[in-house]
Structures are given as C-alpha cells and as structure tokens.
MDTraj code that builds the backbone (N, CA, C; nanometers):
import mdtraj as md
import numpy as np

residues = "MET PHE LEU ILE LEU PHE LYS ALA LEU ARG PRO ALA LEU LEU LEU ILE THR LEU SER VAL THR LEU THR ALA ALA ALA GLN TRP SER LEU PHE GLU SER ASP PHE ASP ASP ALA GLN LYS THR TRP LYS GLU ILE GLU ALA ARG LEU PRO PRO TYR PRO LYS PRO GLU ASN LEU VAL PRO PHE GLU ALA GLY ALA ALA THR PRO HIS ARG PHE PHE VAL ASP ALA PRO SER ILE SER VAL GLY GLU ASP GLY VAL VAL ARG TYR THR LEU VAL VAL ARG SER ALA GLY GLY ALA ALA ASN VAL SER PHE GLU GLY ILE ARG CYS GLU THR ARG GLU GLN LYS TYR TYR ALA ILE GLY GLN ALA ASN GLY ALA TRP SER ARG ALA ARG ASN PRO GLN TRP ARG ARG ILE GLU TYR LYS GLU ILE ASN ARG HIS HIS GLY VAL LEU TYR GLY ASP PHE PHE CYS ASN GLY LYS SER PRO VAL ARG SER ALA GLU SER ALA VAL ASP ALA LEU LYS TYR GLY PRO ALA GLU PRO ARG".split()
xyz = np.array([
    [-0.4109, -7.5640, 14.8086],
    [-0.5311, -7.4564, 14.8320],
    [-0.5227, -7.3105, 14.7893],
    [-0.3989, -7.2732, 14.7967],
    [-0.3673, -7.1414, 14.7591],
    [-0.3693, -7.1248, 14.5990],
    [-0.3388, -7.2264, 14.5212],
    [-0.3270, -7.2188, 14.3763],
    [-0.4676, -7.2045, 14.3567],
    [-0.5593, -7.2642, 14.4168],
    [-0.7342, -7.2885, 14.3775],
    [-0.7958, -7.1597, 14.3948],
    [-0.7204, -7.0851, 14.5078],
    [-0.7847, -6.9479, 14.5478],
    [-0.7357, -6.8594, 14.4420],
    [-0.6155, -6.8711, 14.4162],
    [-0.5490, -6.7794, 14.3214],
    [-0.5974, -6.7868, 14.1732],
    [-0.6468, -6.8932, 14.1364],
    [-0.7171, -6.9101, 14.0087],
    [-0.8521, -6.8677, 14.0121],
    [-0.9038, -6.8687, 14.1273],
    [-1.0650, -6.8148, 14.1303],
    [-1.0531, -6.6548, 14.1434],
    [-0.9506, -6.5965, 14.2010],
    [-0.9411, -6.4535, 14.2299],
    [-0.8847, -6.3935, 14.0921],
    [-0.7988, -6.4629, 14.0036],
    [-0.7389, -6.3952, 13.9012],
    [-0.8080, -6.3257, 13.8334],
    [-0.9531, -6.3269, 13.7610],
    [-1.0136, -6.2584, 13.6927],
    [-1.0260, -6.1214, 13.7669],
    [-1.0333, -6.1533, 13.9283],
    [-1.0841, -5.9977, 14.0104],
    [-0.9472, -5.9401, 14.0065],
    [-0.8493, -5.9692, 14.0421],
    [-0.7311, -5.9092, 14.0300],
    [-0.6655, -5.8423, 13.9118],
    [-0.6775, -5.9039, 13.8084],
    [-0.6392, -5.8514, 13.6851],
    [-0.7458, -5.7267, 13.6809],
    [-0.8716, -5.7269, 13.6941],
    [-0.9450, -5.6290, 13.6500],
    [-0.9136, -5.5096, 13.7724],
    [-0.8893, -5.5492, 13.8935],
    [-0.8418, -5.4315, 13.9837],
    [-0.7195, -5.3476, 13.9335],
    [-0.6235, -5.4396, 13.8987],
    [-0.4961, -5.3937, 13.8625],
    [-0.5116, -5.2959, 13.7364],
    [-0.5835, -5.3655, 13.6163],
    [-0.6363, -5.2702, 13.5324],
    [-0.6969, -5.1439, 13.5534],
    [-0.7717, -5.1731, 13.6428],
    [-0.8541, -5.0245, 13.6948],
    [-0.7681, -4.9613, 13.7417],
    [-0.6613, -4.9918, 13.8528],
    [-0.5684, -4.8930, 13.9079],
    [-0.4797, -4.8293, 13.7947],
    [-0.4541, -4.9013, 13.7193],
    [-0.3520, -4.8711, 13.6133],
    [-0.4064, -4.7437, 13.5342],
    [-0.5373, -4.7777, 13.4830],
    [-0.6228, -4.6757, 13.3842],
    [-0.6596, -4.5333, 13.4450],
    [-0.6731, -4.5565, 13.5786],
    [-0.6811, -4.4459, 13.6871],
    [-0.5992, -4.3445, 13.7478],
    [-0.4697, -4.4097, 13.7279],
    [-0.3175, -4.3606, 13.7350],
    [-0.3164, -4.2668, 13.6071],
    [-0.3131, -4.3421, 13.4917],
    [-0.3195, -4.2897, 13.3562],
    [-0.3800, -4.1852, 13.3416],
    [-0.4892, -4.1686, 13.3706],
    [-0.5941, -4.0730, 13.3390],
    [-0.5720, -3.9414, 13.4539],
    [-0.5369, -3.9851, 13.5831],
    [-0.4601, -3.8535, 13.6689],
    [-0.3301, -3.8392, 13.6099],
    [-0.2531, -3.8711, 13.5621],
    [-0.1351, -3.8425, 13.5060],
    [-0.1442, -3.7512, 13.3595],
    [-0.2308, -3.7901, 13.2678],
    [-0.2664, -3.7044, 13.1816],
    [-0.3279, -3.5502, 13.1983],
    [-0.4266, -3.5498, 13.3069],
    [-0.4889, -3.4368, 13.3853],
    [-0.3734, -3.3540, 13.4496],
    [-0.2605, -3.4243, 13.4916],
    [-0.1624, -3.3538, 13.5622],
    [-0.0918, -3.2756, 13.4277],
    [-0.0564, -3.3540, 13.3627],
    [0.0251, -3.3030, 13.2342],
    [-0.0698, -3.1767, 13.1879],
    [-0.1945, -3.1740, 13.1606],
    [-0.2701, -3.0891, 13.0889],
    [-0.2773, -2.9813, 13.1800],
    [-0.2774, -2.9861, 13.3113],
    [-0.2671, -2.8745, 13.3724],
    [-0.1509, -2.7534, 13.3688],
    [-0.0221, -2.8349, 13.3257],
    [0.1066, -2.7432, 13.3034],
    [0.0850, -2.6749, 13.1578],
    [0.0117, -2.7579, 13.0754],
    [0.0012, -2.6884, 12.9421],
    [-0.0929, -2.6086, 12.9435],
    [-0.2212, -2.6078, 13.0234],
    [-0.3354, -2.4861, 13.0224],
    [-0.2588, -2.3752, 13.0636],
    [-0.2054, -2.3907, 13.2030],
    [-0.1146, -2.2927, 13.2444],
    [-0.0668, -2.1885, 13.1693],
    [0.0250, -2.2426, 13.0681],
    [0.1183, -2.1921, 12.9602],
    [0.0197, -2.1057, 12.8849],
    [-0.1037, -2.2148, 12.8279],
    [-0.1773, -2.1593, 12.7172],
    [-0.2737, -2.0249, 12.7504],
    [-0.3053, -2.0176, 12.8382],
    [-0.3898, -1.9339, 12.9019],
    [-0.3652, -1.8012, 12.9780],
    [-0.2435, -1.7839, 12.9543],
    [-0.1911, -1.6706, 12.9954],
    [-0.2418, -1.5504, 12.9191],
    [-0.3604, -1.4252, 12.9462],
    [-0.3743, -1.3262, 12.9142],
    [-0.3179, -1.2017, 12.9709],
    [-0.2844, -1.1342, 12.9022],
    [-0.2295, -0.9999, 12.8820],
    [-0.3398, -0.8890, 12.9518],
    [-0.3301, -0.8048, 13.0496],
    [-0.4350, -0.7042, 13.0866],
    [-0.3864, -0.5695, 13.0064],
    [-0.4947, -0.5072, 12.9703],
    [-0.4754, -0.3692, 12.8876],
    [-0.3809, -0.2720, 12.9628],
    [-0.2868, -0.2480, 12.9017],
    [-0.2194, -0.1226, 12.9904],
    [-0.2696, 0.0089, 12.9529],
    [-0.2709, 0.0634, 13.0882],
    [-0.3142, 0.2104, 13.0855],
    [-0.1883, 0.2942, 13.1056],
    [-0.1718, 0.4045, 13.0123],
    [-0.0749, 0.4978, 13.0184],
    [-0.0767, 0.5695, 13.1264],
    [0.0587, 0.5743, 13.1967],
    [0.0672, 0.6605, 13.3168],
    [0.0601, 0.8210, 13.2720],
    [0.0827, 0.8897, 13.3812],
    [0.0813, 1.0443, 13.3334],
    [0.2437, 1.0775, 13.2671],
    [0.2419, 1.1701, 13.2201],
    [0.4307, 1.1716, 13.2130],
    [0.4888, 1.2260, 13.3004],
    [0.6271, 1.1564, 13.2734],
    [0.7009, 1.1589, 13.3952],
    [0.7299, 1.3146, 13.4439],
    [0.7496, 1.3517, 13.5788],
    [0.8053, 1.4407, 13.6195],
    [0.9384, 1.3991, 13.6441],
    [1.0127, 1.5422, 13.6468],
    [1.1706, 1.4945, 13.6733],
    [1.2133, 1.4792, 13.8264],
    [1.1384, 1.5192, 13.9205],
    [1.1392, 1.5174, 14.0351],
    [1.1006, 1.3583, 14.1051],
    [1.0137, 1.3000, 14.0198],
    [0.9956, 1.1336, 14.0459],
    [1.0719, 1.0371, 13.9740],
    [1.1944, 1.1071, 13.9194],
    [1.2897, 0.9826, 13.8343],
    [1.3928, 0.9223, 13.9182],
    [1.3947, 0.7909, 13.9292],
    [1.4951, 0.7363, 14.0190],
    [1.5941, 0.6693, 13.9092],
    [1.6917, 0.7184, 13.9744],
    [1.8326, 0.6712, 13.8552],
    [1.8699, 0.5187, 13.8862],
    [1.9173, 0.4415, 13.7799],
    [1.9613, 0.3480, 13.8143],
    [2.0813, 0.2876, 13.7069],
    [2.2105, 0.2475, 13.7691],
    [2.3016, 0.1730, 13.6773],
    [2.2784, 0.1041, 13.5879],
    [2.3220, 0.1100, 13.4794],
    [2.3123, -0.0295, 13.3420],
    [2.4394, -0.0630, 13.3279],
    [2.5719, -0.0436, 13.3992],
    [2.6842, -0.0459, 13.3443],
    [2.7716, 0.0617, 13.2786],
    [2.9193, 0.0298, 13.3313],
    [3.0096, 0.1217, 13.2633],
    [3.0366, 0.1600, 13.1114],
    [2.9696, 0.0375, 13.0436],
    [2.9979, 0.0835, 12.8876],
    [2.9073, 0.1516, 12.8345],
    [2.8053, 0.2282, 12.8885],
    [2.7178, 0.3028, 12.8278],
    [2.7336, 0.4433, 12.8880],
    [2.7243, 0.5250, 12.7902],
    [2.7467, 0.7031, 12.8259],
    [2.6213, 0.7183, 12.9037],
    [2.5136, 0.6778, 12.8361],
    [2.3773, 0.7168, 12.8785],
    [2.3246, 0.6895, 13.0316],
    [2.2639, 0.7871, 13.1182],
    [2.2063, 0.7716, 13.2420],
    [2.0430, 0.7265, 13.2272],
    [2.0157, 0.6432, 13.3090],
    [1.8743, 0.5712, 13.2997],
    [1.7879, 0.6095, 13.4296],
    [1.6594, 0.6159, 13.3938],
    [1.5995, 0.6676, 13.5096],
    [1.4577, 0.5799, 13.4805],
    [1.3865, 0.5557, 13.6057],
    [1.2281, 0.5082, 13.5958],
    [1.1645, 0.5777, 13.6911],
    [1.0517, 0.6260, 13.6356],
    [0.9661, 0.7201, 13.7057],
    [0.8538, 0.6208, 13.7834],
    [0.9155, 0.6881, 13.9192],
    [0.8513, 0.5639, 14.0301],
    [0.7027, 0.5441, 14.0315],
    [0.6347, 0.6888, 14.0177],
    [0.4918, 0.6635, 14.0171],
    [0.4169, 0.5653, 13.9214],
    [0.5083, 0.5628, 13.8177],
    [0.4358, 0.4657, 13.6728],
    [0.4588, 0.3124, 13.7287],
    [0.5303, 0.2744, 13.8062],
    [0.5618, 0.1468, 13.8286],
    [0.4141, 0.0789, 13.8967],
    [0.4218, -0.0287, 13.8213],
    [0.2766, -0.1272, 13.8629],
    [0.3234, -0.2693, 13.8022],
    [0.2800, -0.3453, 13.9096],
    [0.2872, -0.5140, 13.8947],
    [0.1477, -0.5486, 13.8618],
    [0.1365, -0.5997, 13.7423],
    [-0.0155, -0.6313, 13.7246],
    [-0.0173, -0.7904, 13.7407],
    [-0.1827, -0.7927, 13.7758],
    [-0.2286, -0.9287, 13.8167],
    [-0.1670, -1.0389, 13.6827],
    [-0.1360, -0.9798, 13.5182],
    [-0.0838, -1.0959, 13.4713],
    [0.0453, -1.0984, 13.4799],
    [0.1345, -1.0737, 13.5862],
    [0.2680, -1.0923, 13.6048],
    [0.3512, -0.9960, 13.5627],
    [0.3134, -0.8763, 13.4538],
    [0.3800, -0.7718, 13.3849],
    [0.3874, -0.6662, 13.4967],
    [0.5307, -0.6150, 13.4923],
    [0.5807, -0.4994, 13.5599],
    [0.5685, -0.3778, 13.4745],
    [0.5215, -0.2778, 13.4955],
    [0.5021, -0.1839, 13.3676],
    [0.5383, -0.0880, 13.4463],
    [0.6219, 0.0472, 13.3833],
    [0.6974, 0.1306, 13.4573],
    [0.7376, 0.2362, 13.3257],
    [0.7387, 0.3606, 13.3371],
    [0.7744, 0.4432, 13.2458],
    [0.9761, 0.4612, 13.2370],
    [1.0280, 0.4613, 13.1490],
    [1.1798, 0.4419, 13.1382],
    [1.2095, 0.5732, 13.0682],
    [1.3334, 0.6770, 13.1364],
    [1.4013, 0.7666, 13.0806],
    [1.5559, 0.7556, 13.0382],
    [1.5842, 0.7873, 12.9320],
    [1.7197, 0.7390, 12.8909],
    [1.7683, 0.8605, 12.8675],
    [1.8731, 0.9346, 12.9450],
    [1.9504, 1.0328, 12.8944],
    [2.0480, 1.0543, 12.8050],
    [2.0894, 1.0890, 12.7308],
    [2.2295, 1.0784, 12.6548],
    [2.3487, 1.1662, 12.7013],
    [2.4504, 1.1369, 12.6751],
    [2.5606, 1.2458, 12.7213],
    [2.5188, 1.3645, 12.6818],
    [2.4867, 1.3967, 12.5733],
    [2.4393, 1.5472, 12.5384],
    [2.3088, 1.5846, 12.5912],
    [2.2429, 1.5061, 12.6530],
    [2.1311, 1.5652, 12.7280],
    [1.9861, 1.5506, 12.6562],
    [2.0209, 1.4932, 12.5324],
    [1.8629, 1.4459, 12.4942],
    [1.7858, 1.2949, 12.5721],
    [1.6752, 1.3356, 12.5793],
    [1.6018, 1.2190, 12.6624],
    [1.5071, 1.1309, 12.5787],
    [1.5107, 0.9817, 12.5749],
    [1.4112, 0.9034, 12.5364],
    [1.3194, 0.8862, 12.6540],
    [1.1593, 0.8936, 12.5896],
    [1.0992, 0.8235, 12.7459],
    [0.9926, 0.7568, 12.6474],
    [1.0155, 0.5996, 12.7381],
    [0.9128, 0.5024, 12.6709],
    [0.8391, 0.4439, 12.8172],
    [0.6975, 0.4286, 12.7596],
    [0.6219, 0.2883, 12.8538],
    [0.6583, 0.1829, 12.8437],
    [0.6793, 0.1071, 12.9409],
    [0.7211, -0.0364, 12.8825],
    [0.6580, -0.1259, 12.9945],
    [0.7031, -0.2496, 12.9404],
    [0.6471, -0.3918, 13.0431],
    [0.7769, -0.4740, 13.0404],
    [0.7762, -0.5660, 13.1258],
    [0.8521, -0.6611, 13.1608],
    [0.7705, -0.8033, 13.2033],
    [0.7850, -0.9058, 13.1244],
    [0.6968, -1.0140, 13.1435],
    [0.7982, -1.1021, 13.2144],
    [0.8043, -1.0945, 13.3688],
    [0.9375, -1.1807, 13.4388],
    [0.9223, -1.3111, 13.4028],
    [0.7709, -1.4067, 13.3595],
    [0.7900, -1.5503, 13.3618],
    [0.8936, -1.5499, 13.2339],
    [0.8889, -1.5171, 13.1067],
    [0.9244, -1.5537, 13.0106],
    [1.0691, -1.4734, 12.9630],
    [1.1032, -1.3370, 13.0766],
    [1.2276, -1.2979, 13.0278],
    [1.1917, -1.1905, 12.9006],
    [1.0867, -1.1276, 12.8809],
    [1.0760, -1.0298, 12.7683],
    [1.0082, -0.8958, 12.8207],
    [1.0515, -0.8234, 12.7083],
    [1.0167, -0.6951, 12.7413],
    [0.9201, -0.6550, 12.5979],
    [0.8503, -0.5277, 12.6315],
    [0.7630, -0.4671, 12.5212],
    [0.7289, -0.3207, 12.5659],
    [0.7518, -0.2472, 12.4732],
    [0.6969, -0.0953, 12.4681],
    [0.5852, -0.0608, 12.4321],
    [0.5011, -0.0163, 12.4898],
    [0.3899, 0.0288, 12.4998],
    [0.3335, 0.1651, 12.4314],
    [0.4216, 0.2438, 12.4904],
    [0.4072, 0.3975, 12.3989],
    [0.5583, 0.4648, 12.4350],
    [0.5651, 0.5790, 12.3450],
    [0.6805, 0.6704, 12.3491],
    [0.6615, 0.7960, 12.3696],
    [0.7281, 0.8376, 12.4767],
    [0.7013, 0.9870, 12.4882],
    [0.7239, 1.0716, 12.4026],
    [0.6749, 1.2102, 12.3681],
    [0.6975, 1.2861, 12.2765],
    [0.7149, 1.4412, 12.3249],
    [0.8029, 1.5107, 12.2704],
    [0.8689, 1.6445, 12.3421],
    [0.7635, 1.7374, 12.4312],
    [0.6307, 1.7221, 12.3828],
    [0.5277, 1.7669, 12.4171],
    [0.4901, 1.7181, 12.5435],
    [0.5211, 1.6459, 12.5919],
    [0.4564, 1.5858, 12.6935],
    [0.3524, 1.4702, 12.6872],
    [0.3093, 1.4734, 12.5644],
    [0.1961, 1.3524, 12.5086],
    [0.2890, 1.2094, 12.4847],
    [0.1577, 1.1069, 12.4910],
    [0.2370, 0.9796, 12.4593],
    [0.1668, 0.9524, 12.3071],
    [0.2560, 0.8552, 12.2580],
    [0.2094, 0.8008, 12.1273],
    [0.2359, 0.6500, 12.1350],
    [0.1703, 0.5787, 12.1217],
    [0.1453, 0.4362, 12.1222],
    [0.2473, 0.3623, 12.0131],
    [0.3092, 0.2799, 12.0780],
    [0.4135, 0.2284, 11.9839],
    [0.3728, 0.1543, 11.8797],
    [0.4331, 0.1602, 11.7720],
    [0.3968, 0.0971, 11.6455],
    [0.3622, -0.0475, 11.6171],
    [0.4656, -0.1010, 11.6860],
    [0.4637, -0.2781, 11.6545],
    [0.4693, -0.2990, 11.8117],
    [0.3793, -0.3077, 11.9128],
    [0.4047, -0.3640, 12.0391],
    [0.4236, -0.4935, 12.0293],
    [0.5206, -0.5396, 12.0564],
    [0.5570, -0.6707, 12.0491],
    [0.6469, -0.7479, 12.1656],
    [0.6275, -0.8626, 12.2234],
    [0.7435, -0.9283, 12.3169],
    [0.8508, -0.9544, 12.2667],
    [0.9282, -0.8802, 12.3206],
    [1.0943, -0.9262, 12.2605],
    [1.1563, -0.9970, 12.4132],
    [1.2165, -1.0831, 12.3572],
    [1.3398, -1.1615, 12.4572],
    [1.4192, -1.0593, 12.5001],
    [1.4707, -1.0575, 12.6308],
    [1.5555, -0.9566, 12.7180],
    [1.6953, -1.0416, 12.7291],
    [1.7888, -0.9693, 12.6317],
    [1.9077, -1.0438, 12.6286],
    [2.0051, -0.9394, 12.6870],
    [2.1458, -1.0095, 12.7358],
    [2.2331, -0.8884, 12.7884],
    [2.3207, -0.8656, 12.6673],
    [2.3055, -0.7563, 12.6061],
    [2.3749, -0.7211, 12.5287],
    [2.4042, -0.5717, 12.5730],
    [2.5137, -0.5363, 12.5256],
    [2.5128, -0.3763, 12.5757],
    [2.4287, -0.2698, 12.5415],
    [2.4028, -0.2943, 12.3927],
    [2.3018, -0.1886, 12.3565],
    [2.1528, -0.1930, 12.4500],
    [2.1296, -0.2752, 12.4820],
    [1.9958, -0.2883, 12.5555],
    [1.9946, -0.3279, 12.7085],
    [2.1122, -0.3426, 12.7587],
    [2.1466, -0.3927, 12.8857],
    [2.0780, -0.3291, 13.0080],
    [2.0050, -0.2333, 13.0046],
    [1.9289, -0.1560, 13.0826],
    [1.7921, -0.2583, 13.0993],
    [1.7618, -0.3309, 13.0119],
    [1.6299, -0.3923, 13.0269],
    [1.6441, -0.5476, 13.1104],
    [1.7892, -0.5696, 13.0807],
    [1.8461, -0.6669, 13.1380],
    [1.8586, -0.6827, 13.3062],
    [1.9089, -0.5566, 13.3145],
    [1.9267, -0.5136, 13.4644],
    [1.7867, -0.4769, 13.5589],
    [1.7108, -0.4335, 13.4632],
    [1.5822, -0.4039, 13.5352],
    [1.4937, -0.5366, 13.5705],
    [1.5336, -0.6200, 13.4727],
    [1.4784, -0.7760, 13.4832],
    [1.5427, -0.8303, 13.5920],
    [1.6727, -0.8424, 13.5860],
    [1.7378, -0.9152, 13.7162],
    [1.7943, -0.8559, 13.8293],
    [1.7615, -0.7144, 13.8550],
    [1.7881, -0.6432, 13.9668],
    [1.6791, -0.5822, 14.0366],
    [1.5664, -0.5251, 13.9403],
    [1.4870, -0.4363, 14.0019],
    [1.3361, -0.5238, 14.0144],
    [1.3252, -0.5733, 13.9130],
    [1.1974, -0.6131, 13.8918],
    [1.1343, -0.7147, 13.9178],
    [1.2227, -0.8162, 13.8949],
    [1.2062, -0.9733, 13.9157],
    [1.2750, -1.0551, 13.9733],
    [1.2008, -1.1755, 14.0778],
    [1.2588, -1.2593, 14.1424],
    [1.2733, -1.3807, 14.0712],
    [1.3796, -1.4148, 13.9644],
    [1.3572, -1.5139, 13.8583],
    [1.2481, -1.5206, 13.7819],
    [1.1630, -1.5897, 13.7601],
    [1.0776, -1.5967, 13.6827],
    [0.9537, -1.5187, 13.7347],
    [0.9270, -1.4911, 13.8575],
    [0.7998, -1.4037, 13.9140],
    [0.8301, -1.2626, 13.9497],
    [0.7774, -1.1560, 13.9248],
    [0.7506, -1.0190, 13.9455],
    [0.7674, -1.0014, 14.0869],
    [0.8194, -0.9223, 14.1327],
    [0.8257, -0.8479, 14.2764],
    [0.7076, -0.8197, 14.3241],
    [0.6983, -0.8297, 14.4527],
    [0.5321, -0.8333, 14.5510],
    [0.4542, -0.6949, 14.5008],
    [0.5293, -0.5883, 14.4879],
    [0.4760, -0.5002, 14.4804],
    [0.5078, -0.3771, 14.4127],
    [0.4986, -0.2546, 14.3563],
    [0.5193, -0.1743, 14.3097],
    [0.6172, -0.0782, 14.4027],
    [0.5886, -0.0784, 14.5537],
    [0.6887, -0.0289, 14.6187],
    [0.7813, -0.1026, 14.6487],
    [0.7963, -0.2488, 14.6412],
    [0.9185, -0.3170, 14.6317],
    [1.0474, -0.2838, 14.5277],
    [0.9478, -0.2299, 14.4022],
    [1.0262, -0.2056, 14.3093],
    [1.1044, -0.0887, 14.3129],
    [1.0394, -0.0011, 14.3969],
    [1.1019, 0.1434, 14.4067],
    [1.1886, 0.1372, 14.5100],
    [1.1810, 0.0593, 14.6187],
    [1.2933, 0.0221, 14.7364],
    [1.4144, -0.0112, 14.6492],
    [1.3803, -0.1156, 14.5582],
    [1.4806, -0.1932, 14.5132],
    [1.5710, -0.0603, 14.4355],
    [1.4903, 0.0056, 14.3304],
    [1.5856, 0.0782, 14.3035],
    [1.6387, 0.2108, 14.3496],
    [1.5707, 0.2491, 14.4779],
    [1.6393, 0.3418, 14.5552],
    [1.7276, 0.3004, 14.6136],
    [1.7476, 0.1494, 14.6981],
    [1.8237, 0.0948, 14.7851],
    [1.9031, 0.0093, 14.7232],
    [1.8938, -0.0670, 14.6508],
    [1.9374, -0.1963, 14.5952],
    [1.8507, -0.2975, 14.6187],
    [1.8651, -0.4155, 14.5582],
    [1.7877, -0.4961, 14.5691],
    [1.7449, -0.5744, 14.6948],
    [1.6572, -0.6206, 14.7782],
    [1.6418, -0.6504, 14.9042],
    [1.5908, -0.8041, 14.9170],
    [1.4794, -0.8479, 14.7922],
    [1.4069, -0.9399, 14.7588],
    [1.5120, -1.0728, 14.7371],
    [1.5153, -1.1685, 14.8409],
    [1.6104, -1.2665, 14.7636],
    [1.5918, -1.3043, 14.6492],
    [1.6845, -1.3678, 14.5598],
    [1.7014, -1.4061, 14.4087],
    [1.6783, -1.5346, 14.3731],
])
top = md.Topology()
chain = top.add_chain()
for i, resn in enumerate(residues, 1):
    res = top.add_residue(resn, chain, resSeq=i)
    for name in ("N", "CA", "C"):
        top.add_atom(name, md.element.get_by_symbol(name[0]), res)
traj = md.Trajectory(xyz[None], top)
C-alpha cells in the first residue's frame, strides 16, 4: 500500500523538492549579490576644506622612534563622514622647523589614505594634484598614516564613532576596543 501511495505522490514530491531547491538557490544568489552590491555602491562624499590649522589646536602624536619629525593633527578639522572616511588636517614638523600641512582622509574599510589639499605658507589651501586612494603600509617613510589608521581613527575596518572619539584617542590614547 505504501508503494502504491508513493508512486501516486512521486510527481508531486519531485515538484515540491524542485521548487524548494530553486527557491533556496534564488535566495542564495540574492544573498551573494547583496555583498557584491555593498562593495560596488560605495560613494565618497565631497570633502570640504577646513579652516587652516591654528597652533593652539594641534594635538601631537607619536609615529615611532625612527623618525626625527613631529606629527600633529588639527583637532577641529577631524570629521567622520557618512561614507566611512575620517578626514583631518595633518601637520608634520621637521627637526629643522619646516612644516608640511595637508588635508587628508583615511578610509578604514579598505585601509587607504588620500590627500585632498596641501597647505601653503600663506595659510591657503591648494587642491592635491592627483587625489587617489593609496594603500596604507607600515613603512617607516609613511608610518604616521599607519599609526593614525591603527591607533586613533579606525577600529579594524570601521571608523571611530565620532570626531570627539578621535580627538580623545589622540589626547589620551586609544580607548575604544580594537
């Protein structure tokens, strides 16, 4: 009797099994495309140049013993954009007293850095000539970018919660979990 019932229901069971399999496959392809779309749709917001940094607003940070330079971030210039980019003004002073000023961004998700503008001696900004995202590597020549990324502005692939969190980390050391 069971065999007769099974033979009678066999086409219906096959149809149900096929339907469930196709539905699962369709859902899986949507699941996969959600991840692809998330990576493809990132759009950088337009960066607004901050006011030129004032000496009283500069917060120092250490970038390692191998460099004779001193590094500072202009606290009021720090912003955490909706695009996940932490933007800030960096001031690098050489041992001889020369200063380089740049307005930059760090994209935590991809561990990249970008120059938006370079500061001039007269206190004006000049747009960077070729603003491209560049991978942050822990090399001595640009170690300060790795330090800003790893110690102050990013928690893994996510930016800090706010500009205030970044300023506090620069002043008092990283407090957010890594």
